[in-house]
C-alpha positions as CSV (number, residue, x, y, z in Angstrom):
1,M,12.8,-80.3,96.7
2,S,12.9,-82.8,93.8
3,S,15.9,-83.8,92.1
4,R,14.5,-82.7,88.7
5,F,13.7,-79.0,90.2
6,L,17.3,-79.0,91.7
7,V,19.1,-79.8,88.5
8,A,16.9,-77.3,86.6
9,A,17.5,-74.6,89.3
10,L,21.4,-75.2,89.0
11,A,21.2,-75.0,85.3
12,V,19.6,-71.7,85.3
13,A,22.0,-70.4,88.0
14,C,24.9,-71.5,85.7
15,G,23.6,-70.0,82.7
16,V,21.8,-72.3,80.2
17,D,19.3,-70.9,78.1
18,G,17.1,-74.0,78.3
19,A,16.1,-76.9,76.1
20,Q,14.9,-75.9,72.6
21,P,14.4,-78.1,69.5
22,R,17.7,-78.4,67.7
23,P,17.7,-79.2,64.0
24,P,20.9,-80.7,62.6
25,N,23.5,-78.8,60.7
26,P,25.7,-79.9,58.1
27,D,28.6,-81.1,60.4
28,G,26.1,-82.9,62.8
29,A,26.2,-80.2,65.4
30,R,22.8,-79.0,66.5
31,Y,21.6,-75.6,67.3
32,A,18.4,-74.2,68.3
33,P,16.6,-72.1,65.7
34,A,16.7,-69.0,68.1
35,V,20.6,-69.6,68.3
36,L,21.2,-69.4,64.5
37,A,21.1,-66.0,63.2
38,A,18.4,-65.3,60.4
39,D,21.0,-63.4,58.4
40,L,23.5,-66.3,58.2
41,P,23.9,-67.1,54.3
42,P,22.1,-70.3,53.3
43,D,25.1,-71.8,52.0
44,A,27.4,-71.1,55.3
45,V,29.2,-74.3,56.4
46,Q,29.4,-74.8,60.2
47,H,32.7,-76.1,61.7
48,E,33.3,-77.1,65.2
49,L,36.8,-75.8,66.1
50,V,37.4,-76.6,69.8
51,R,35.8,-77.8,73.1
52,I,36.9,-76.4,76.4
53,D,36.5,-78.0,79.8
54,Q,34.7,-75.8,82.3
55,P,33.8,-75.5,86.0
56,F,30.8,-73.4,85.8
57,H,28.1,-75.8,84.9
58,P,27.0,-78.7,87.4
59,N,26.3,-81.2,84.7
60,D,29.5,-83.0,83.9
61,D,28.1,-83.6,80.2
62,Y,28.4,-79.8,79.4
63,R,31.6,-78.2,77.7
64,I,32.1,-75.1,76.1
65,V,32.5,-75.1,72.3
66,I,33.6,-72.7,69.6
67,D,31.9,-72.9,66.2
68,A,32.5,-70.9,63.0
69,W,30.5,-70.6,59.8
70,V,32.3,-70.1,56.4
71,T,31.0,-69.2,53.0
72,R,32.8,-68.5,49.8
73,G,36.2,-67.7,51.6
74,T,34.7,-65.5,54.3
75,L,34.3,-66.4,58.1
76,V,30.7,-65.0,58.5
77,D,30.2,-65.9,62.1
78,V,31.9,-67.3,65.2
79,R,29.8,-68.5,68.3
80,M,31.1,-69.7,71.8
81,G,28.5,-71.4,73.9
82,W,27.4,-74.8,75.6
83,V,27.6,-78.1,74.1
84,D,25.7,-80.9,75.8
85,T,27.6,-84.3,75.2
86,G,24.9,-86.1,76.8
87,A,22.2,-84.9,74.5
88,D,23.5,-85.5,71.0
89,D,25.9,-82.4,71.2
90,A,23.0,-79.9,71.4
91,R,24.1,-76.4,71.7
92,S,22.9,-73.5,73.7
93,R,23.8,-70.0,74.4
94,F,25.4,-68.8,77.8
95,G,22.8,-67.6,80.1
96,K,22.9,-64.8,82.8
97,G,24.7,-67.0,85.4
98,V,27.8,-67.3,83.1
99,R,27.7,-63.8,81.7
100,R,27.5,-62.5,85.3
101,H,31.1,-63.7,85.9
102,V,32.6,-63.9,82.4
103,D,32.0,-61.6,79.4
104,V,32.5,-63.0,75.9
105,V,33.3,-60.4,73.3
106,G,33.3,-61.5,69.6
107,V,34.6,-59.1,67.1
108,Q,35.2,-59.6,63.3
109,L,38.7,-58.2,62.5
110,D,38.4,-58.6,58.7
111,P,36.5,-61.0,56.3
112,R,38.8,-64.0,57.3
113,S,39.3,-63.5,60.9
114,W,37.5,-62.9,64.3
115,R,38.7,-62.3,67.8
116,I,37.0,-63.8,71.1
117,T,37.9,-62.1,74.2
118,L,37.0,-63.5,77.6
119,V,36.8,-60.7,80.2
120,S,36.5,-61.4,83.8
121,G,37.2,-58.5,86.2
122,D,40.8,-57.6,85.3
123,T,41.4,-60.8,83.6
124,R,41.4,-60.8,79.8
125,R,42.2,-63.8,77.6
126,Q,42.3,-63.6,73.8
127,L,41.5,-66.3,70.9
128,V,41.7,-65.5,67.4
129,I,39.7,-67.6,64.9
130,A,41.0,-67.3,61.2
131,L,40.9,-69.0,57.8
132,D,43.8,-70.8,56.4
133,A,44.9,-70.9,52.7
134,N,42.1,-73.7,52.1
135,D,39.4,-71.5,53.8
136,L,39.4,-73.8,56.8
137,P,39.0,-72.1,60.2
138,S,41.1,-72.7,63.3
139,V,41.6,-71.1,66.6
140,S,45.0,-69.9,67.8
141,A,46.4,-68.0,70.8
142,M,49.6,-66.6,72.1
143,I,50.5,-68.8,75.3
144,D,53.1,-68.7,78.1
145,T,55.0,-71.9,78.2
146,D,58.1,-73.0,80.2
147,A,60.2,-71.9,77.1
148,G,58.5,-68.5,76.8
149,A,55.7,-67.1,74.7
150,A,54.6,-69.1,71.7
151,R,52.0,-69.0,69.1
152,C,49.6,-72.0,69.4
153,R,46.9,-73.6,67.2
154,V,44.4,-74.6,69.9
155,T,43.0,-78.1,69.9
156,A,41.7,-78.3,73.4
157,G,41.3,-76.1,76.4
158,R,40.2,-75.8,80.1
159,L,38.8,-72.7,82.0
160,V,40.1,-72.5,85.6
161,A,37.8,-70.5,87.8
162,R,38.5,-68.0,90.5
163,R,36.7,-69.2,93.5
164,V,35.2,-67.7,96.7
165,L,34.1,-70.1,99.4
166,G,34.5,-72.9,96.9
167,L,32.2,-71.3,94.3
168,A,33.3,-70.4,90.7
169,V,33.0,-66.6,90.5
170,G,35.0,-65.6,87.6
171,L,37.8,-66.6,85.2
172,E,41.3,-67.3,86.8
173,R,43.0,-68.5,83.5
174,L,42.4,-70.5,80.3
175,E,44.7,-73.3,79.6
176,V,45.1,-74.9,76.1
177,E,46.6,-77.7,74.3
178,C,48.2,-77.0,70.9
179,A,48.3,-79.0,67.7
180,D,52.1,-79.9,68.4
181,G,51.2,-81.2,72.1
182,T,52.4,-78.2,73.7
183,R,50.4,-77.1,76.7
184,G,50.4,-73.5,78.0
185,T,48.2,-70.7,79.5
186,V,46.8,-68.1,77.4
187,R,48.3,-64.7,77.9
188,D,46.6,-61.5,78.7
189,G,45.2,-59.9,75.5
190,D,44.5,-56.4,74.4
191,P,40.9,-56.5,73.5
192,S,41.4,-53.3,71.3
193,G,44.3,-54.8,69.2
194,L,45.0,-57.9,67.1
195,M,46.8,-60.6,68.9
196,P,50.5,-60.6,67.9
197,G,51.9,-63.7,66.2
């Protein structure tokens, strides 16, 4: 088996929707035309919010990224997917391999906020994306720290996989770093309710 075929097979198994042409967006991030919704307003501005280290993809260049689009004081869309740091930060959607183990549910709570819930078996972790007073989006979470529960503006993260025989088969936890340097584990979230804090 050729190394090229092996890498392609591993990428499909881990859930990458494949290489596609990726036009540049205003902040330099690149999405395939199929990834960008046709119903996004033409003046929507894309913001990269946070990158998350992950154990599910065999290519070390891949991270998970959360992007948001804002227009006229409204958070019009939020996406979580792959970013390939070795290919000019090209984005792609999660494929079946990831979705088999971790479900990503995005819900718009109101015009200025969204919630992303990661669901893997009985494990649920929530992140909230909201606009501040200057209409800039950020990611926040309620986290467990040594000092107790705290609200955190997330600046970086790391998924920790649940493993069987060494293979990643689901999400065990999500660890984050906050704007103030605090580190913690995101708490279980209620996907039917707004995250407290």
